[in-house]
N, C-alpha and C positions, 0 to 999 in steps of 0.2 A: 293418393290424395283425392278426397271427395270434393266435388264442386256442386254447389246448389244452383239449380236453375229455376227460374220462375215459370210457372205454368203459362202456356200460350194464351189461355183465355182470361187471365187475370188482368184487371184494369187497375193501373196505378193512379193515385190521386193526382189530379192536375193534367193527366194525359187525356187529350180529346179523342174519344173513341168513334167519332163519326161526324158527318156534316150537320146533323140535327143538333148535336151537343155543341158544336162550334157556333152555329147560328143562335142557339139558346143563350150561350155565354155572351156572345156579342150583343144580343138584344137586351139583356138585363143590365149589362155593364156599360155599353157605349151607345148603341143605336137608340135604344128606348129613351134614355135621358135626353139625348140630342133632339130626337123627334118630339118628345113631350114639351120641351122648352120652345121649339119652333111652333108647334101647334098652339101652345098657350099664347104666344105672341099674336098668332092669327086670330084667336078668340078675342083678345083684348082690342084688336084693331077693327073688328067687325061687329055690327049690331045684331042682336037677337039671341035668345036662349035656344038651345037644342037645335043648332045648325049642323051642317055636315062636319064642321070643325070640332064640335062637341063630341060627335060620334067617333071621329078619328082619334080624338084624345082618349076616349074610352077603349078603343081597339088597341092603341099603343100600350096603355097601362095593362090591359089583359095579356098582350103579347109579352110584356116584361115579366109578369107573373108566370106565364106559360114557359118562357125561356128559362127562368130560374128553376121551375119544376122539372123540365126536361133534363137540365144539367144535374139536378139533384138525383133524379132517377137513374142516371147513367152510372153512378158509382164513382165518378171522378170529379165530383163537385168541389169547387174551391170558393173560399171567401174572396172578397175584393183584395185582401192583403196576402193572398196566396196560401192560406192555411186550409186544411181539409174541412169541408162544410158538412154539417150535420142537419138532421131534420129540424132541429131547433133553430138553426140559422135560416132555413127556408121560412119557417113560421114567423120569425122575427121580421124578416124581409117583407112579408105580406102585411104583418101588423103595422109596420111603419109606412110602407108604400101607399097602401090604400087610403088611409086618412090624409096623408100629405097630398096625394094626387087629387082627392076629393076637395080638399081645402084650396088647392091651387086652381082647380076648375071653377069653383064658386067665386073665388077672388077675381079670376080673370073675367068672368061674366059680369060681376058687379062693377068692376073697373071699366070694362068696355061698354056696358049698357047703361050705367047710371052715373058714373063719375066723369068719364070722358065724352059721353054722348052729347 
């Protein structure tokens, strides 16, 4: 009877292959959205454009894209629904995230600096 065994170096989809991949997955799925909402609230409640909160918002959005990229490059990337992710999923994520984040940033600054001021 022959049994097939998987090669030791093969990464299965969904299997986290290291700390960086785990952190990347957590960043784009959980930590990034929570931090971006929290920072958006801080932007709304403080006056001034281009403050430290604006910079923090940009860093978090960049870390979300970077986390998604790290996971994609690992070979074990998954979508939020648990399906194997492709390069097209990454591109779509970036195409949706950046305009939404930019719009949220502008809206938070307008709301905080002009509407509620």
